[in-house]
C-alpha positions in Angstrom: 90.2 24.8 216.4 88.6 25.5 219.7 90.2 29.0 219.8 88.8 31.0 216.8 88.8 34.7 216.1 85.5 36.3 215.8 82.2 36.4 217.8 82.1 32.6 218.5 84.7 30.1 219.4 85.2 26.6 218.0 82.9 25.0 220.4 80.0 27.3 219.5 80.8 26.8 215.8 80.8 23.0 216.2 77.4 23.1 217.9 76.0 25.0 215.0 77.6 22.6 212.5 76.2 19.6 214.4 72.7 21.1 214.8 72.3 22.4 211.2 74.4 20.1 209.1 75.0 16.9 211.1 78.7 16.9 210.1 81.2 15.1 212.5 83.6 17.4 214.3 87.1 16.8 215.7 88.5 19.5 218.0 92.1 20.7 217.9 93.4 22.7 220.8 96.4 23.5 222.9 94.1 23.8 225.9 93.3 20.8 227.9 91.7 22.4 231.0 88.6 20.8 232.5 86.3 23.6 231.7 87.1 23.5 228.0 86.6 19.7 228.0 83.3 20.1 229.8 82.0 22.6 227.2 83.3 20.6 224.3 81.7 17.3 225.3 78.2 18.7 225.1 78.6 19.3 221.4 79.3 15.5 220.9 82.6 15.7 219.1 84.0 12.7 217.3 87.6 13.4 218.4 89.7 15.7 220.5 93.4 16.3 219.6 95.9 18.3 221.7 98.5 20.3 220.0 101.2 19.6 218.9 100.1 16.5 217.0 101.4 14.3 214.2 99.7 14.3 210.8 99.2 10.5 211.2 97.3 11.1 214.4 95.0 13.6 212.6 94.5 11.3 209.7 93.5 8.3 211.9 91.2 10.6 214.0 89.4 11.8 210.8 89.0 8.2 209.5 87.6 7.1 212.9 85.3 10.0 213.0 83.9 9.3 209.5 83.5 5.6 210.4 81.7 6.4 213.7 79.4 9.0 212.0 78.5 6.4 209.3 77.6 3.9 211.9 75.6 6.5 213.8 73.7 7.3 210.6 72.9 3.6 210.0 71.7 3.3 213.6 69.4 6.4 213.3 68.0 5.0 210.1 67.4 1.6 211.7 65.7 3.3 214.7 63.5 5.3 212.4 62.4 2.2 210.6 61.8 0.5 213.9 59.7 3.4 215.1 57.6 3.3 212.0 57.0 -0.4 212.1 56.3 -0.3 215.8 53.7 2.4 215.5 51.9 0.1 213.0 51.9 -3.0 215.1 51.9 -1.7 218.7 50.4 0.9 220.9 53.7 2.7 221.2 57.5 2.1 220.7 60.3 3.2 222.9 64.1 3.0 223.6 65.7 2.8 227.0 69.3 3.5 228.1 70.7 1.4 230.9 71.5 3.3 234.1 73.6 2.7 237.1 70.7 2.1 239.5 69.8 -1.2 237.9 66.8 0.3 236.0 66.8 2.0 232.7 66.0 5.6 231.6 63.6 6.5 228.8 65.6 7.7 225.7 62.6 8.2 223.4 59.1 7.0 222.8 56.6 7.5 220.1 53.9 10.1 220.6 51.3 7.3 221.1 52.7 6.9 224.6 50.5 10.0 225.5 47.4 8.2 224.3 48.0 5.2 226.6 49.4 6.9 229.7 48.2 10.5 229.5 51.8 11.7 229.8 53.9 13.1 227.0 57.2 11.3 226.4 59.2 14.2 227.9 57.1 14.1 231.1 57.8 10.4 231.4 61.5 11.1 230.9 61.4 13.7 233.7 59.4 11.5 236.1 61.1 8.2 235.3 58.9 5.6 233.7 59.3 3.3 236.6 57.1 5.7 238.6 54.2 4.8 236.3 54.4 1.1 237.0 51.8 -0.3 239.4 53.6 -1.0 242.7 52.6 -4.6 242.8 54.2 -5.2 239.4 57.6 -3.7 240.1 59.1 -7.2 240.6 57.9 -8.1 237.1 59.6 -5.1 235.7 62.8 -5.9 237.6 62.8 -9.5 236.2 62.0 -8.1 232.7 65.0 -5.7 232.8 67.3 -8.2 234.3 66.7 -10.6 231.3 67.1 -7.7 228.8 70.3 -6.5 230.4 71.6 -10.0 230.3 71.3 -9.9 226.5 68.1 -11.8 226.1 64.8 -10.6 224.3 61.9 -10.8 226.8 58.2 -10.3 226.9 56.2 -9.4 230.0 52.7 -8.1 231.0 52.3 -5.5 233.7 50.0 -2.8 235.0 50.6 0.9 234.5 48.8 3.7 236.4 47.8 6.4 233.8 47.7 10.1 234.6 43.9 9.9 235.2 44.4 7.2 237.8 43.1 4.4 235.7 45.1 1.2 235.5 46.1 -0.1 232.1 47.4 -3.5 231.3 50.4 -3.6 228.9 52.3 -6.3 227.1 55.9 -5.3 226.4 58.0 -6.9 223.7 61.6 -5.8 224.1 65.1 -6.7 223.0 68.6 -5.4 223.9 70.9 -3.7 221.4 74.3 -5.4 222.2 77.7 -3.7 222.0 80.2 -6.5 221.3 83.2 -4.3 222.1 81.9 -3.4 225.6 80.1 -6.7 226.0 77.0 -5.1 227.3 73.7 -3.7 226.0 73.8 0.0 225.0 70.1 0.4 224.8 66.8 -1.5 224.9 64.2 -1.1 222.2 60.6 -2.4 222.5 57.0 -2.2 221.4 54.1 -2.1 223.9 50.6 -3.2 223.3 47.7 -1.9 225.4 45.9 -5.1 226.3 43.5 -3.6 228.9 40.3 -4.4 226.9 41.5 -8.0 226.3 42.2 -8.5 230.0 38.9 -7.0 231.0 37.1 -9.1 228.5 38.8 -12.2 229.9 37.8 -11.2 233.4 34.2 -10.7 232.3 34.1 -14.1 230.6 35.5 -15.7 233.7 32.9 -13.9 235.9 30.0 -15.0 233.7 31.3 -18.6 233.6 31.4 -18.7 237.4 27.9 -17.3 237.5 26.7 -19.9 235.1 28.4 -22.7 237.0 26.8 -21.5 240.2 23.4 -21.4 238.5 23.7 -24.8 237.1 24.8 -26.1 240.5 21.4 -25.0 242.0 19.3 -26.7 239.4 
C-alpha cells in the first residue's frame, strides 16, 4: 500500500525492496494524483491498482508481475552472458536504447570502452555517443542505425575521435532486440572491434606499394 504508517511510505519501502532484494512490487492505493504516480514510477513497479478493486484484478496483476519479472531476469542473464562473450571477442560491448530523435542513447557499455575512447561509459552517456563520431562518418552511423531500427543486423566501420584527439577506426557488429508485441526494437546490442592498427597497416602497405611501383617505373 502506498500509504503506510511509520517513517517511510509504500513508495520508499518499494524502492528499498527493489534495490536490496529485486522483488517485483505492485502498488495498491486510493490515491491517483499525478504527484503520487510520478514518485511511484521511479521505483519501477510491476503494477498499480486503485482501490476499491476486485480480488480477480489483484490475482491477474500478481500473475502478470511474476511473469514480467521472470522475463526480466532471463533478459538480464542473457545480457550478462552477452557482455562476457563480447569482452572476449571484441574491444567493448554495448547496448543502445532507441530515442525519438532518430539516434539511440547508450544504455550500458563494458569498461573496455574507456580503453578505446578515453571516456568512461557514464561520460559517454552524458555526452551522447554520437558526439564522439568523426563528423565525416555521421552518414555512415545514420545508415547503420536505420538498418538496425528496421530490424536487421548490420556491420559498419567508422572513425571515432578519442578524448586525446586521436582518431580510432572501429568495426561495429550490432543487432536489434525486437519486441513482437510493439513491432519495434526495444534496444540494440553490439560488439565493437578497434581496427585502427589494421587500417594503418593497410595504409602503410598501400603506401609502400605505390613507392615500389614508382621506383620500378623509373628503372
